[in-house]
Every structure is written in C-alpha cells, then in structure tokens.
N, C-alpha and C positions, 0 to 999 in steps of 0.2 A: 467538656468532653468532645473529642473529635469523632464524628461518625464515618468520615471518609478514610478508608484503609489504604488508598493509593492516591497518587498525585492527580490522576485523571478524575477520580471520584471527588476529590477535594475541589478541583477546579469546577466541576459540574455543579457542586453544591454552592460555590461562591457565585457562579453565574445565576443560579436560581435565586439566590438572595438578592442580587441586584435587580432582577426582574420583579421579584416580589415587592421590593421597596418602591420601585417606580409605579407599579400597579396600585399599591396601597395609597400612594400620594394622589393618584388620579381618582381613586374611589372617595378619598376624603374631600377632594376639590369638588366632586360631583355630589357630595353629601349623601353618598350611598352607604358609607360606613364611617363610623367615628369612634376612635379609641380615646380613652382617658389619658391624661398626661402621665399618670403612673404606668399605664400599659405601654405607652410610647417609649418611655425611658427604659422600661424593662426589656422591651423588644430591641431597642437600639443597643443597649448594653450587651445583650446576648449575641446579637449579630456582630458587634464590634469585637468581642472576645473570640468568637468562633473564627472570624476572618483573620484576626491577628494570629491565632494559633495555627491556622492553615498556612498563612504566609511564612511564619517562622519555621514550620516543620517541612513544608513542601515547596516554598518559594513560588507560590502561585500568583496569578494576576487578580488583584482584588478590585481593580477599576478598569475602565475602558482604555485609559492612557497606558497603563502597564501592559494591557493585552496587545496594544499596537506595538509597543517596544519589544515585546516578546517575539513577534514575527521577525523583526530585524535581528534579534539575537539568535534566532534559529538559523536564519540565512547566514549570519556571520560565522556561526558554529560550523555549518556545513562547508562553507567556503574555506574556513580555516583548516578543517579536516582534510579537504582535497589538497590544499597547498602543502600542508605538512606531510601528507602521504606522498605527494610528488617529490618533495624534498628528500624524503628517506629513500625513495626509489632511485633517484638520480645519484644520491650519495653512495648507495650500494654499488652501482655500476661504475662510479668514478674511482672507487678505491679497491674494487673487487680483484682486479688483476695483480695488485701488489701484495696480496695476502696469500700465505700458504694454505693448503687444504685444511690442516687441523685448526688454524685460526679462523678460517671461513666457517667451519662447523660450529665453533664456539660462538662466533658472532651471530650466526643464524639462530641457534637455539637460545642464546642469551637474549637477543632482541625480542624473540617471541614471548619468552617467559617474563621478561622485564616489562614489556608493554602490557601484557595481560595483568600482571600484578599491579602495575601502576593504575590501570583502569579500575580495578577493584578498590584500590585505596581512594581514588578520586570519587568513585561512586558513593562511598561511605560518607564523604565530607561535602559532596556537591548536591545540595537539595534542589537546585534549579534543573539539573540534568544536562545543561548545555556543554559544560566541560567534560562530563562523562561521555556524551555523544562524540565529541571530538576525539577523546582518548580511545574510545571503542573503535572508531573508524580507523585510527592509526594502527591499533592492534590487529584488526582484520587485514589491513593492507600488508602489514609486516608478515603475517602468517601466510598470506598468498604468495608474497615474494619468497619467503623462506622455503616453502615446498617446491616452488619453481626452481629456485637455485639448487636445492638438494638434488632434484632430478637432473640438472645439468652437471653437477659435480660427479655424480655416480653414473651418468650416462644412462638413465632409466628411460624406458619406453613410456611415452605419455599415456596416462590412463584416466578413465572417467572417475576412478575412485577418489581423485583429488577433490572433486566437487563435494563428496561426502564430508571430508575433513573440513573444508572451508565452510560448508553449510552448517555443520555441527557447531563450529566455533561461533559463527554468526548468530545461531539460534540461542546458544548459551548466553552470549552477551545481550541479546535482545530480551530474553525472558528474565535474566538476572537484573538487568538495569532498566527495563521497560523502555526499549529503544525501537521505534518503528522502522527507522532507516535500516538498522541491522537486521530486523525481521525480513524486510524486503530482500536484502542481500542473501539471507539464509534461504528464503523461498526460491530465489533465482538459482542459487547453487544446487539445491536439492532437486529442483525442477529440471535443471540441466542433466543431472545424474540420471533421473528417472527417464528422461527422453532418450538419453544415450543407451540405457538398458533396453528400452523398448526397441530401439533400432537394432541393437546387437541381437536380441532374441528373434528379430525378423530377418536376420542374415545380412545386415548392413553394418559397415564399419562405423563405430560410434561417432567419429568426427564428421561423418556425412549425414548425421541424423536430421539436420535442418533442411536437407534436400527434399525430404518427404514431410509435408506439413501434418499429415495424419499421425505422425509420431508424437505430436504434442497433445493429442486428445486425452489419453489416459492420465498422464501427469497433471494436466489441467483439471480434470475431474477430481483427482485425488486432492489437489491443493484446495479446490472449492469445498470439498467435503470436510477437509480438516477443520474448517471454521466451526462445524457442528460437533465433531467427535473429540476435539481437544478442549479441555476446560480452560476458560480464560476469565475466571472470576477476578483475578488480580490484574488482568490486562484487558479491560473491556473494549479497547480500541483495536485490538489485534484481529478479531474475526472479520471485520470489514476488509482488512488488507488481504486476508486469505481469499475472501469471496471475489473481490475485484480482480486480483491477479489470476485467480483460477479461471474466472469467466473470460478474461482477456486472452488467456492462453488457449482457450477453445475457440472463441469467436474470431480471432484474427486468422488462424489457419483456415477456418471455414470461409472467411471472406476471400482469402488468397485462392483457395480451390474453386470458388464460384467464378473466378476469372481465369484460372489456369488449370483446366481439367487434366492436362498432361502430367501434372505433378502428383496426381492421385495414384494410389496403389490398387484402386479398384479396377477390375478387368472390364471396364466399360469404355465406350467412346468418350473422348474429351467433352463433347457437347452435352452428352448425357450426364457426365460427372458435374459439369458446371450447373446445369439445371437442378440436379439433386442437392448440391450444396447451397444454391440460392434459396431453395425452399427450406433447407435445414437452418440457414442463417436467420430467416424470418421467424421460423418456428422456435428456435432456441432463444432468440431475443424476446419473443412474446412470453415464452415459458419463464424466462428469468424475471420479467416484469411481474408476472402473476405470482411467482414464488416470493418475490420481494414484498409485494403488497400483502400477501397472506401472512408472511412471517414478520412484517414490520421492518424489513431490511431496506433502508433508503439507498444504501450503496448499490444493492442489486437492482433496484428500480432504475436508478440513474444510469447504471451501466447498460441495462437492457434497453432503455430508451435511446441512449446514444448509439448503441449497435444497430438498433432497428432503423434509425434515421440514416446511419451510414450505409446499411444494406439497401435502403430505399433509394437514396441518392445515387449510389453506384449503379443500381439497376436502371434508373432513369437516364443516367449518363450513357449507358450502353445502348439504350433504346433510341434516344432522341438527339444525342450530341451531333451526329453526322447529318441528320435529316432536318434539323430545325435551325433557323437563324439564331445566333448566339443570344441576341437580345430577348427573343421569345423564350428560349430555353431557360434563361435565368429568371425571367418573369414567371414562368410556370413553377420553377423551384420556390420562388417567393410565395406564390399562392399556396403551394403545398405546405410550406412552413407555417403560413397563417392557419391553414386547415388543421395542422397538427396542434397548434396552440389552442384552437377552439375545442378540439376533441379532448385534449389533456385538461383544459379548464373544466369541462363538464365532468370528466372523470374525477377530478380533484373535489369538485363540489359534491358529487355523489358519494365519494369516500368520506367526506366530513359528515354528511347527513347520516350515513350508515354508522359512523362512529358514535354520533350523538344518540342515535336510537338504541344502540346497544348498551349504553351506560345507564 
C-alpha cells in the first residue's frame, strides 16, 4: 500500500528509506542494534515492494544515481521547452503574413486548444513529469503568442488584463500537473497585473508601474501571504515558491530605494528616503529570518539571511569604498563574512539545543 499521495511525497518517503537503511547499517556495525534474519528479510521485502510501487506509479528516484540523472533530465526538459517554444514563435512570424484573417484566427485558437489538450493527455501518461513540463511550457507560450497576435489583428489597445489570462492558464497547468516552473510563470503574471493595478489606482499609466518601486510592495506581500492562505496539501513544494518570490518582490525594491531616494513617492528628501529604506531593509530581513525560524520555513530563513548580507555589504560599500584602499576594503568584508559565520554557527547550535529540549 502506498502512503504517498503525490510524487513529491513519494520521493520524500523514498529518500527517508535510503537514509534509514544507511543508518541501520551503521547501528548494526557499531553493535547498537541487531535485527534477526527474519526481521531483516521482512524489512527488506517491505522496502523493496514500496519503492517498486513508487517507481512504477510516480517514476521517482530510488537511488543516488537515478537522482543525479533526474537533474540532467530536468535541465534537458527545460531547454527543450525553450527551444520548442522559440521554434513555434518564429514559425508563427514566418508564415503569418501569408495567411488571411479567418485562417489566422483558426490557427491561433486551434493551437491554444490543441496544445492544452495535448498537455492533459501527456500528463495522464507521463509519470515522470518531464514531458508534461515540456508540453505545458509550450502550451503557455502558445497562449501568450495567441493573445498578443489577436491584439494585433484587431488593433486592440494593450491592457494589463492579459496578465490575468496568462497567469490563470499558468496556474491551472501548475496545480493540475504539479509543475513548479509554471507556478513561477503564473506568479509573475499575476504579480505584474497587481502591480499595474496599484499603479493605475495611484494615477500612473500601468506600463510605467516599474518606474516607482513602491508599487511592488502590496503585490509582493499578497504573494507571500498566499503561501499560508492557499491549501497546498497535494503540492507541498509550492508554498516555498510563494514565500521566496513574495519576499524578493518586496526586498529588491527596498534595496533599490535605499540607494535611489528620488524614485520614492514619499514626500521626503531623497537622503531621508534612503536612510528610511536602509533601516527598513535590515528590519524586514531580520523579521523574515525570525518568522522563518518560528514557522520552520527554511526558504524564508535563507532568503532573509541573503537579503540581510546584501543590505549589509551594500551599506559598507557606500561607506568605505571611496575612503579605503581596495585591499583593505575587501579584507574587512572577509572579516565580516567570518563574523557572520561564527554568529550563525552559534545560532544554529542554540537552535538545535532548543529543539532537543523541547522534545
């Protein structure tokens, strides 16, 4: 009987079995634990059947070698999707001028429907997910091209509403086929729409939304919060993607404004704005680390630590780059990096001790 209801859960269980088997071997070698021959056979038989059923149903990696090959297969799938999408894109433009308008409409609608239907068929038969990922990427690209072409055919004014359609399709494919790459595409599209709307409500033309970094704050917070408000029982790897991209969407504009106060919409002097966002950057990074530790979100901790170091180095650069010899400047950076390592090591040890005492 298979306990993993999704491929990611099955892979996690298979990894746990490998770790358990390795540790059991060590315990037996150290004479800490000893199983009877009957128990060993029963355990080996159970694990073998379980891994075999997982491999047959989900096409997971049951050993280290297979796991290494899977990385190459994921890269090949991604590159293949890019190449095939580019091929379709240039094919469209190569033959487009030779087609009448009715034929163009049939081609656009037909390609979108056919690619989507093909993706669903492949998903039902592809337990590995690599071919599904390739087909889904092509479907998404076809849909993006289709809407763009339709706008040109009917001479429509560009609108941010296209991001909703693109994002919706990407999300449908991501949740239906458990595809993280399509989830990222959907998040980016819906994030672009939300940013454009924030700009519009602020009296700015939506295409100029990126000129004001503060327009990214509300959409970034919404993306981050989506990891907690949307149920991901069947997609346990999705929440970390929401958190990482939501945090980046907030922290990067803060970093930009900490060095470009003139880009802020706050009615303050540029120097005051820069100081404010410098403090905000360190505060948000520290808060993200604290929240990640408290909730057990490794992705949030890593993102917060990375942003904190980036803000710190950026501040040191603005302070000392012009006044210090370059050799001394980088030597100081190296010392600070060592100090960060020492502090994190102590924090890690303290965290382990706290975890042990709480059990």
